[in-house]
N, CA, C and O of each residue as an XYZ file, in Angstrom:
412
protein
N       0.871     -1.107     -0.131
C       0.005     -0.060     -0.234
C       0.772      1.049      0.010
O       1.875      0.861      0.522
N       0.438      2.117     -0.235
C       1.106      3.535     -0.489
C       1.598      3.829      1.037
O       0.896      3.753      2.046
N       2.918      4.170      0.962
C       3.611      4.671      2.201
C       3.259      5.893      2.790
O       3.233      6.859      2.027
N       3.004      6.062      3.879
C       3.091      7.599      4.418
C       1.368      8.182      4.444
O       1.022      9.301      4.824
N       0.506      7.147      3.960
C      -1.091      7.827      3.870
C      -1.744      7.439      4.897
O      -2.927      7.778      4.918
N      -1.280      6.715      5.931
C      -1.930      6.333      7.235
C      -2.664      7.658      7.772
O      -1.997      8.691      7.720
N      -3.855      7.728      8.239
C      -4.715      8.474      8.635
C      -4.708      9.842      7.697
O      -4.731     11.000      8.116
N      -4.679      9.494      6.605
C      -4.846     10.779      5.391
C      -6.408     11.029      5.365
O      -7.163     10.065      5.494
N      -6.821     12.096      5.228
C      -8.134     12.431      4.827
C      -7.979     13.466      3.593
O      -6.986     14.163      3.383
N      -9.177     13.426      2.811
C      -9.234     14.208      1.844
C     -10.582     14.768      1.701
O     -11.382     14.081      2.337
N     -11.112     15.728      1.122
C     -12.269     16.473      0.815
C     -13.073     15.869     -0.478
O     -12.915     16.299     -1.621
N     -13.838     14.951     -0.168
C     -14.466     14.496     -1.338
C     -15.748     14.943     -1.721
O     -16.574     15.076     -0.819
N     -16.079     15.202     -2.886
C     -17.462     15.562     -3.332
C     -17.861     14.449     -4.324
O     -17.165     14.105     -5.279
N     -19.179     13.871     -3.958
C     -19.743     13.045     -5.003
C     -21.219     13.286     -5.567
O     -22.228     13.268     -4.863
N     -21.197     13.462     -6.627
C     -22.643     13.916     -7.279
C     -23.291     12.657     -7.819
O     -23.136     12.234     -8.965
N     -24.061     12.085     -6.839
C     -24.476     10.796     -7.285
C     -26.108     10.951     -7.801
O     -26.967     11.618     -7.226
N     -26.271     10.199     -8.961
C     -27.548     10.027     -9.669
C     -28.134      8.748     -9.446
O     -27.498      7.738     -9.746
N     -29.206      8.682     -8.983
C     -29.637      7.348     -8.830
C     -31.051      7.284     -9.620
O     -32.028      8.023     -9.499
N     -30.850      6.161    -10.471
C     -31.852      5.554    -11.494
C     -32.347      4.205    -11.024
O     -31.887      3.186    -11.538
N     -33.339      4.143     -9.990
C     -33.948      2.908     -9.673
C     -32.968      2.633     -8.544
O     -32.820      3.405     -7.596
N     -32.277      1.436     -8.705
C     -31.226      1.091     -7.882
C     -29.856      1.138     -8.474
O     -28.955      0.505     -7.924
N     -29.658      1.750     -9.417
C     -28.581      2.124    -10.174
C     -28.044      3.413    -10.025
O     -28.767      4.370    -10.302
N     -26.646      3.636     -9.548
C     -26.094      4.634     -9.164
C     -24.972      5.214    -10.320
O     -24.190      4.398    -10.808
N     -24.929      6.326    -10.648
C     -23.930      7.087    -11.686
C     -23.505      8.437    -11.109
O     -23.953      8.854    -10.041
N     -22.647      9.084    -11.836
C     -22.327     10.490    -11.382
C     -20.740     11.088    -11.561
O     -20.109     10.916    -12.604
N     -20.311     11.659    -10.636
C     -18.962     12.228    -10.655
C     -18.398     12.300     -9.433
O     -19.127     12.351     -8.442
N     -17.091     12.313     -9.321
C     -16.155     12.436     -8.078
C     -15.285     13.630     -8.172
O     -14.806     13.943     -9.262
N     -15.053     14.305     -7.119
C     -13.887     15.208     -7.204
C     -13.349     15.157     -5.705
O     -13.999     14.935     -4.682
N     -12.036     15.412     -5.842
C     -11.239     15.256     -4.599
C     -10.490     16.528     -4.329
O      -9.974     17.144     -5.261
N     -10.408     16.955     -3.053
C      -9.717     18.150     -2.884
C      -8.583     17.711     -1.509
O      -8.810     16.721     -0.814
N      -7.586     18.457     -1.318
C      -6.631     18.473     -0.266
C      -7.277     18.375      1.032
O      -8.316     19.003      1.238
N      -6.748     17.636      1.929
C      -7.339     17.564      3.313
C      -6.200     17.892      4.263
O      -6.004     18.993      4.778
N      -5.452     16.759      4.432
C      -4.159     16.729      5.091
C      -3.030     16.003      4.211
O      -1.854     15.847      4.538
N      -3.616     15.617      3.086
C      -2.677     14.858      1.985
C      -3.300     14.900      0.643
O      -4.520     14.830      0.496
N      -2.538     15.004     -0.248
C      -3.011     15.069     -1.780
C      -3.780     13.780     -2.059
O      -3.564     12.698     -1.512
N      -4.661     14.025     -2.938
C      -5.564     12.978     -3.637
C      -4.607     11.703     -3.921
O      -3.398     11.786     -4.135
N      -5.362     10.512     -3.884
C      -4.422      9.487     -4.464
C      -3.957      9.771     -5.883
O      -4.725     10.151     -6.767
N      -2.762      9.582     -6.037
C      -2.221      9.655     -7.603
C      -2.150     11.088     -8.094
O      -1.670     11.348     -9.197
N      -2.671     12.105     -7.200
C      -3.049     13.599     -7.610
C      -4.036     13.735     -8.404
O      -4.164     14.786     -9.033
N      -4.916     12.716     -8.533
C      -6.348     12.524     -9.460
C      -7.333     13.234     -8.446
O      -7.667     12.870     -7.318
N      -7.798     14.638     -9.356
C      -8.580     15.257     -8.588
C      -9.975     15.194     -8.990
O     -10.844     15.863     -8.429
N     -10.224     14.308    -10.064
C     -11.600     14.070    -10.608
C     -11.680     12.620    -11.056
O     -10.693     11.962    -11.384
N     -12.992     12.152    -11.045
C     -13.145     10.747    -11.483
C     -14.658     10.563    -11.760
O     -15.528     11.408    -11.546
N     -14.814      9.437    -12.224
C     -16.371      8.949    -12.712
C     -16.939      8.035    -11.918
O     -16.140      7.155    -11.597
N     -18.178      7.890    -11.412
C     -18.879      6.785    -10.818
C     -19.189      5.956    -12.177
O     -20.041      6.159    -13.042
N     -18.171      4.926    -12.056
C     -18.610      3.909    -13.312
C     -19.749      3.110    -13.187
O     -20.513      2.925    -14.134
N     -19.970      2.445    -11.668
C     -21.075      1.630    -11.595
C     -21.375      1.724    -10.080
O     -20.550      1.903     -9.185
N     -22.559      1.587     -9.977
C     -23.038      1.408     -8.307
C     -24.371      1.181     -8.267
O     -25.146      1.482     -9.174
N     -24.722      0.556     -7.041
C     -26.173      0.271     -6.754
C     -26.513      0.355     -5.197
O     -25.715      0.239     -4.267
N     -27.764      0.565     -5.141
C     -28.148      0.615     -3.714
C     -29.132     -0.477     -3.451
O     -29.655     -1.013     -4.428
N     -29.413     -0.830     -2.371
C     -30.549     -1.826     -1.992
C     -31.037     -1.380     -0.664
O     -30.532     -1.752      0.396
N     -32.089     -0.528     -0.774
C     -32.623      0.004      0.416
C     -31.646      1.232      0.870
O     -31.470      2.216      0.153
N     -31.053      1.064      2.102
C     -30.049      2.167      2.655
C     -28.704      1.640      2.663
O     -27.803      2.226      3.262
N     -28.485      0.332      1.891
C     -27.420     -0.236      1.871
C     -26.643     -0.037      0.352
O     -27.238     -0.321     -0.688
N     -25.534      0.379      0.356
C     -24.880      0.639     -0.876
C     -23.574     -0.597     -1.022
O     -22.423     -0.443     -0.614
N     -24.025     -1.600     -1.589
C     -23.172     -2.990     -1.605
C     -21.825     -2.680     -2.526
O     -20.762     -3.269     -2.327
N     -22.026     -1.591     -3.648
C     -20.935     -1.487     -4.379
C     -21.002     -0.161     -5.132
O     -22.043      0.129     -5.720
N     -20.018      0.606     -5.147
C     -19.793      1.763     -5.785
C     -18.403      1.965     -6.649
O     -17.370      2.096     -5.992
N     -18.339      1.991     -7.829
C     -16.848      2.094     -8.260
C     -16.643      3.219     -9.045
O     -17.327      3.607     -9.992
N     -15.487      3.782     -8.497
C     -14.981      5.314     -9.058
C     -13.817      4.934     -9.901
O     -12.926      4.207     -9.461
N     -13.812      5.397    -11.058
C     -12.770      5.107    -11.936
C     -11.790      6.580    -11.985
O     -12.265      7.626    -12.427
N     -10.615      6.499    -11.553
C      -9.823      7.710    -11.817
C      -9.023      7.715    -13.188
O      -8.606      6.713    -13.768
N      -8.888      9.031    -13.596
C      -8.183      8.909    -14.819
C      -6.709      8.258    -14.906
O      -6.234      8.039    -16.021
N      -6.101      7.998    -13.930
C      -4.856      7.371    -13.592
C      -4.760      6.114    -13.674
O      -3.676      5.546    -13.534
N      -6.037      5.393    -13.947
C      -6.167      3.872    -14.059
C      -6.474      3.216    -12.814
O      -6.490      1.986    -12.774
N      -6.764      4.036    -11.609
C      -6.986      3.538    -10.314
C      -8.534      3.277    -10.265
O      -9.243      4.150    -10.765
N      -9.102      2.236     -9.749
C     -10.441      2.015     -9.490
C     -10.665      1.872     -8.121
O     -10.038      0.956     -7.590
N     -11.528      2.663     -7.285
C     -11.867      2.592     -5.946
C     -13.163      2.246     -5.694
O     -14.122      2.848     -6.177
N     -13.260      1.076     -4.781
C     -14.630      0.421     -4.681
C     -15.220      0.853     -3.155
O     -14.558      0.598     -2.148
N     -16.325      1.425     -3.095
C     -17.131      1.861     -1.791
C     -17.960      0.989     -1.679
O     -18.507      0.385     -2.601
N     -18.161      0.817     -0.249
C     -19.547      0.014      0.380
C     -19.962      0.801      1.643
O     -19.178      1.388      2.389
N     -21.191      0.738      1.768
C     -21.616      1.506      3.043
C     -23.136      1.591      3.312
O     -23.973      0.994      2.635
N     -23.370      2.274      4.212
C     -24.771      2.597      4.511
C     -25.181      3.939      4.449
O     -24.300      4.757      4.715
N     -26.449      4.432      4.128
C     -26.874      5.665      4.215
C     -27.998      5.544      5.090
O     -28.775      4.590      5.142
N     -28.027      6.957      6.010
C     -29.142      7.138      7.104
C     -29.480      8.736      7.079
O     -28.655      9.586      7.416
N     -30.631      8.993      6.693
C     -30.873     10.518      6.805
C     -30.058     11.248      5.571
O     -30.147     10.963      4.376
N     -29.405     12.063      6.059
C     -28.471     12.910      5.161
C     -27.153     12.555      5.124
O     -26.277     13.370      4.834
N     -26.910     11.298      5.419
C     -25.256     10.970      5.523
C     -25.241      9.658      5.379
O     -26.186      8.937      5.698
N     -23.954      9.180      4.792
C     -23.470      7.861      4.476
C     -22.298      7.793      5.137
O     -21.660      8.799      5.448
N     -21.859      6.349      5.451
C     -20.331      5.998      5.895
C     -20.307      4.583      5.489
O     -21.261      3.890      5.138
N     -18.944      4.235      5.603
C     -18.526      2.888      5.323
C     -17.045      2.641      4.770
O     -16.180      3.429      5.151
N     -16.730      1.733      4.006
C     -15.316      1.370      3.746
C     -15.020      1.500      2.127
O     -15.876      1.627      1.251
N     -13.732      1.441      1.972
C     -13.440      1.764      0.641
C     -11.991      1.024      0.464
O     -11.212      0.874      1.406
N     -11.727      0.566     -0.922
C     -10.314      0.207     -1.168
C      -9.979      0.616     -2.816
O     -10.799      0.557     -3.732
N      -8.761      0.980     -2.908
C      -8.509      1.440     -4.210
C      -7.443      0.479     -4.845
O      -6.441      0.196     -4.188
N      -7.619      0.005     -6.020
C      -6.874     -1.029     -6.796
C      -6.387     -0.377     -8.114
O      -7.028      0.417     -8.804
N      -5.178     -0.837     -8.334
C      -4.582     -0.743     -9.602
C      -3.985     -2.025    -10.071
O      -3.230     -2.663     -9.337
N      -4.338     -2.471    -11.421
C      -3.800     -3.652    -11.969
C      -4.259     -4.820    -11.133
O      -3.592     -5.853    -11.182
N      -5.346     -4.758    -10.361
C      -5.796     -5.727     -9.414
C      -5.178     -5.834     -8.059
O      -5.462     -6.746     -7.283
N      -4.238     -4.784     -7.766
C      -3.508     -4.672     -6.576
C      -3.838     -3.674     -5.514
O      -3.591     -2.494     -5.766
N      -4.308     -3.955     -4.480
C      -4.805     -2.742     -3.493
C      -3.704     -1.908     -3.141
O      -2.672     -2.297     -2.595
N      -3.957     -0.830     -3.456
C      -3.062      0.356     -3.146
C      -3.423      1.141     -1.747
O      -2.572      1.606     -0.989
N      -4.608      1.190     -1.580
C      -5.185      1.887     -0.427
C      -6.480      1.507      0.114
O      -7.343      1.003     -0.605
N      -6.628      1.701      1.200
C      -8.112      1.313      1.837
C      -8.179      2.144      3.100
O      -7.180      2.632      3.628
N      -9.453      2.282      3.569
C      -9.979      3.163      4.467
C     -11.300      3.328      4.681
O     -11.992      2.496      4.094
N     -11.875      4.121      5.323
C     -13.323      4.462      5.680
C     -13.648      5.772      5.167
O     -12.778      6.626      4.996
N     -14.951      5.974      4.900
C     -15.429      7.510      4.297
C     -16.807      7.818      5.211
O     -17.523      6.994      5.782
N     -16.920      9.091      5.164
C     -17.984      9.545      5.701
C     -18.521     10.857      4.939
O     -17.933     11.938      4.989
N     -19.887     10.593      4.126
C     -20.412     11.602      3.204
C     -21.503     12.297      4.105
O     -22.106     11.664      4.972
N     -21.747     13.776      3.825
C     -22.969     14.254      4.309
C     -23.484     15.052      3.074
O     -22.759     15.634      2.268
N     -24.887     14.992      3.045
C     -25.579     15.553      1.838
C     -25.682     17.083      2.036
O     -26.279     17.658      2.946
N     -24.974     17.645      0.996
C     -24.740     19.197      1.070
C     -26.273     19.740      0.979
O     -27.131     19.303      0.212
N     -26.443     20.879      2.012
C     -27.747     21.460      2.286
C     -27.847     22.685      1.481
O     -28.865     23.375      1.530
């Protein structure tokens, strides 16, 4: 995994579009206490789905060839869960996420 990224946080924005149980949209990343993974500030929500409040999979593709896979739950105006990022099938980062709906 990427050295020196322990306890890193970044400011993530996801514009999620839901069509039935399918999810799509866009992803942006801004500096928190560390640069975005691979200095990739934008990405695409390539695939995703929800089952009630559970999101079993959401795949973000970064222009650097990295895929990040998210899982988690949504309640009211926020969501939380875990993620891992892969390149060439090899995990390069993993952690947790927390989103709040922009009001």
